[in-house]
C-alpha positions as CSV (number, residue, x, y, z in Angstrom):
1,M,-63.8,69.6,99.7
2,T,-66.4,67.9,102.3
3,T,-67.6,64.5,101.5
4,N,-71.0,66.1,100.4
5,A,-70.0,69.0,98.4
6,P,-70.5,69.1,94.8
7,T,-67.6,68.5,92.6
8,R,-66.4,72.1,91.1
9,V,-66.0,71.9,87.3
10,L,-64.6,74.6,85.2
11,I,-65.2,74.8,81.5
12,V,-62.5,76.3,79.3
13,D,-63.4,76.4,75.5
14,D,-63.6,79.7,72.9
15,H,-67.0,78.5,71.5
16,P,-69.7,79.9,73.9
17,M,-72.1,77.6,72.4
18,V,-70.1,74.7,73.1
19,A,-69.3,75.7,76.6
20,E,-72.9,76.7,77.5
21,G,-74.2,73.4,76.0
22,I,-71.9,71.5,78.0
23,Q,-72.6,73.5,81.2
24,S,-76.5,72.8,80.8
25,I,-76.0,69.2,80.5
26,I,-73.5,68.5,83.3
27,E,-75.4,71.0,85.7
28,T,-78.2,68.6,85.8
29,Y,-76.4,66.3,88.1
30,P,-77.0,67.2,91.9
31,D,-73.4,66.6,92.5
32,I,-71.7,68.8,89.9
33,E,-71.4,72.5,90.2
34,V,-70.0,74.6,87.2
35,I,-68.2,77.4,88.7
36,G,-67.5,79.0,85.3
37,T,-66.7,79.1,81.7
38,L,-63.6,80.7,80.3
39,T,-62.3,81.0,76.8
40,N,-58.7,80.5,76.6
41,G,-55.7,79.1,78.6
42,R,-54.5,82.5,79.5
43,E,-57.7,83.3,81.2
44,L,-57.6,79.7,82.9
45,I,-54.0,80.5,84.3
46,D,-55.1,83.9,85.6
47,Q,-58.2,82.6,87.4
48,V,-57.4,79.0,88.5
49,E,-56.2,79.9,91.9
50,T,-59.2,81.9,92.5
51,L,-61.8,79.7,91.2
52,A,-60.2,76.4,92.7
53,P,-61.9,74.0,90.3
54,D,-61.9,70.0,91.0
55,V,-62.1,69.4,87.3
56,I,-61.3,71.3,84.3
57,L,-62.8,70.5,81.0
58,L,-60.2,71.9,78.5
59,D,-60.2,72.4,75.0
60,L,-57.1,72.2,72.9
61,N,-57.2,74.7,70.3
62,M,-58.0,78.3,71.6
63,P,-56.8,81.7,71.0
64,E,-54.1,83.6,72.8
65,M,-53.0,80.2,74.8
66,G,-54.2,76.7,73.9
67,G,-55.0,73.8,76.4
68,L,-51.7,72.0,76.2
69,S,-49.8,75.0,76.9
70,A,-51.9,76.0,79.7
71,A,-52.2,72.7,81.2
72,E,-48.7,72.2,82.6
73,I,-48.7,75.9,84.0
74,V,-52.1,75.2,86.0
75,L,-50.9,72.2,87.4
76,E,-47.9,74.3,89.0
77,I,-50.5,76.6,90.3
78,R,-53.1,73.8,91.5
79,P,-51.7,70.4,91.4
80,E,-54.7,68.8,92.8
81,A,-56.7,70.0,89.6
82,R,-57.9,67.3,87.3
83,I,-57.7,68.2,83.7
84,L,-59.8,66.4,81.4
85,I,-59.3,67.4,77.7
86,L,-62.5,67.8,75.6
87,S,-61.6,68.1,71.7
88,M,-62.6,67.3,68.2
89,H,-59.0,65.8,67.4
90,D,-59.1,61.8,67.9
91,T,-55.7,61.2,66.6
92,P,-53.3,59.3,69.0
93,E,-50.8,62.1,68.8
94,Y,-53.1,64.6,70.1
95,I,-54.2,62.1,72.8
96,S,-50.9,61.0,74.0
97,T,-49.4,64.6,74.2
98,A,-52.2,65.6,76.1
99,L,-51.6,62.8,78.7
100,S,-47.9,63.6,79.0
101,H,-48.7,67.2,79.7
102,G,-50.7,65.9,82.9
103,A,-54.3,65.5,81.7
104,R,-56.1,62.9,83.7
105,G,-58.4,62.0,80.6
106,Y,-59.5,62.7,77.2
107,L,-62.9,63.1,75.6
108,L,-64.0,63.8,72.2
109,K,-66.7,66.5,71.8
110,D,-69.3,64.3,70.4
111,V,-69.3,61.8,73.5
112,P,-72.7,61.0,75.2
113,T,-73.7,63.2,78.2
114,E,-73.4,60.1,80.6
115,E,-69.7,59.6,79.3
116,I,-68.7,63.1,80.6
117,K,-70.2,62.3,83.8
118,T,-68.2,59.2,84.0
119,A,-65.0,60.8,83.0
120,I,-65.4,63.5,85.9
121,D,-66.3,60.8,88.6
122,T,-63.5,58.8,87.6
123,V,-60.8,61.4,87.9
124,M,-62.2,62.5,91.2
125,K,-61.6,59.1,92.3
126,G,-57.9,59.2,91.3
127,G,-58.4,57.4,87.9
128,S,-57.8,58.4,84.5
129,Y,-60.2,58.3,81.4
130,L,-60.2,57.8,77.8
131,C,-63.5,57.8,75.9
132,T,-64.3,55.0,73.6
133,G,-63.0,56.9,70.6
134,A,-59.6,57.7,71.9
135,T,-58.7,54.2,73.5
136,A,-56.6,53.1,70.6
137,A,-54.0,56.0,71.8
138,I,-50.8,54.8,73.2
139,E,-48.7,57.0,75.4
140,P,-45.5,58.1,73.8
141,K,-42.3,56.4,74.3
142,T,-38.7,57.6,73.6
143,H,-36.4,55.3,71.8
144,D,-35.4,53.5,74.8
145,G,-39.0,53.0,76.0
146,R,-39.4,55.7,78.4
147,M,-41.8,58.3,78.3
148,P,-40.5,61.7,77.0
149,L,-40.1,64.7,79.4
150,T,-42.1,68.0,79.0
151,S,-40.2,71.2,78.7
152,R,-40.6,72.2,82.2
153,E,-39.8,68.8,83.4
154,Q,-36.4,69.0,81.4
155,T,-35.5,72.2,83.1
156,I,-36.2,70.8,86.6
157,L,-34.0,67.9,85.8
158,L,-31.5,70.0,84.7
159,E,-31.6,71.8,88.0
160,L,-31.6,68.7,90.0
161,A,-29.0,67.1,88.3
162,Q,-26.7,69.9,89.3
163,G,-27.1,69.0,92.7
164,R,-29.8,71.7,93.7
165,S,-32.5,71.0,96.4
166,N,-36.2,71.2,96.0
167,K,-36.1,74.4,97.9
168,E,-33.5,75.9,95.5
169,V,-35.2,74.7,92.5
170,A,-38.4,76.3,93.7
171,N,-36.7,79.8,94.3
172,S,-34.8,79.5,91.0
173,L,-38.1,79.0,89.0
174,N,-40.6,81.1,91.2
175,I,-42.5,78.1,91.9
176,S,-43.3,76.2,95.2
177,V,-41.4,73.5,96.7
178,R,-44.5,71.2,96.4
179,T,-44.7,71.7,92.7
180,V,-41.0,70.9,92.4
181,E,-41.4,67.6,94.5
182,T,-44.6,66.8,92.0
183,H,-42.6,67.4,88.9
184,R,-39.5,65.5,90.6
185,K,-41.8,62.4,91.3
186,N,-43.4,62.7,87.8
187,I,-39.8,62.7,86.3
188,K,-38.7,59.6,88.3
189,R,-42.0,57.9,87.2
190,K,-41.5,58.7,83.3
191,L,-37.9,57.7,83.3
192,G,-38.2,54.6,85.8
193,I,-35.8,56.2,87.9
194,S,-35.8,55.9,91.6
195,S,-32.8,58.1,93.0
196,T,-31.6,61.5,92.7
197,A,-28.1,59.9,91.7
198,G,-30.0,58.0,88.6
199,L,-31.5,61.3,87.7
200,T,-27.9,62.9,87.7
201,R,-26.7,59.9,85.8
202,Y,-29.4,59.9,83.3
203,A,-28.8,63.8,82.6
204,M,-25.4,63.1,82.0
205,E,-25.9,60.2,79.6
206,H,-28.4,62.1,77.5
207,G,-26.6,65.5,77.2
208,V,-28.9,67.4,79.6
209,L,-25.9,69.1,81.4
210,Q,-24.2,69.9,78.3
211,G,-23.3,73.6,77.8
212,T,-23.9,74.1,81.6
213,G,-20.4,74.4,82.8
214,V,-21.1,71.4,85.2
215,S,-18.5,68.6,85.4
216,F,-18.4,65.4,87.8
């Protein structure tokens, strides 16, 4: 994206009036281009590569596939996309789970127009954004103080702990090497581990390798 190009925003919500309302609001900003509206996570997965959005405004509860299920897969297809959850749910559990699945921010559907714009600008600059009604949310922690891994991250941790290279993991899971590297970085960040040996040790200590036939 060139310096002067507008931010490409994709809206995913199964309520047409909500999607159209958001579109009409944020399209008034000259530096934002709404490139489409979709109605569920499955449509998003199918079209995200073609549409190439910079920011995705994503609802949580939708038919066929909800926002949380779609978020991880979307970020594998287009890691550079910034996902902003736009939801009616204001409980810490919803908010923290969305963040653990890769969302860069969380907005409630009743936020003022300017707050949506602020959130888009913030994530485009590399930051994260919680609306005023969501600031009480705290990222979930496991009993040892670490952030829990998503199911996809657990799968990749298992592959890495068995000594497989990024390329071998990518081939095994039919994803790109860059995607594996992104997951690997996120796993290390969440677990507070800096080395592959540390990941293997964590996998052994937490039973990730049980039943795989791997021995050390």
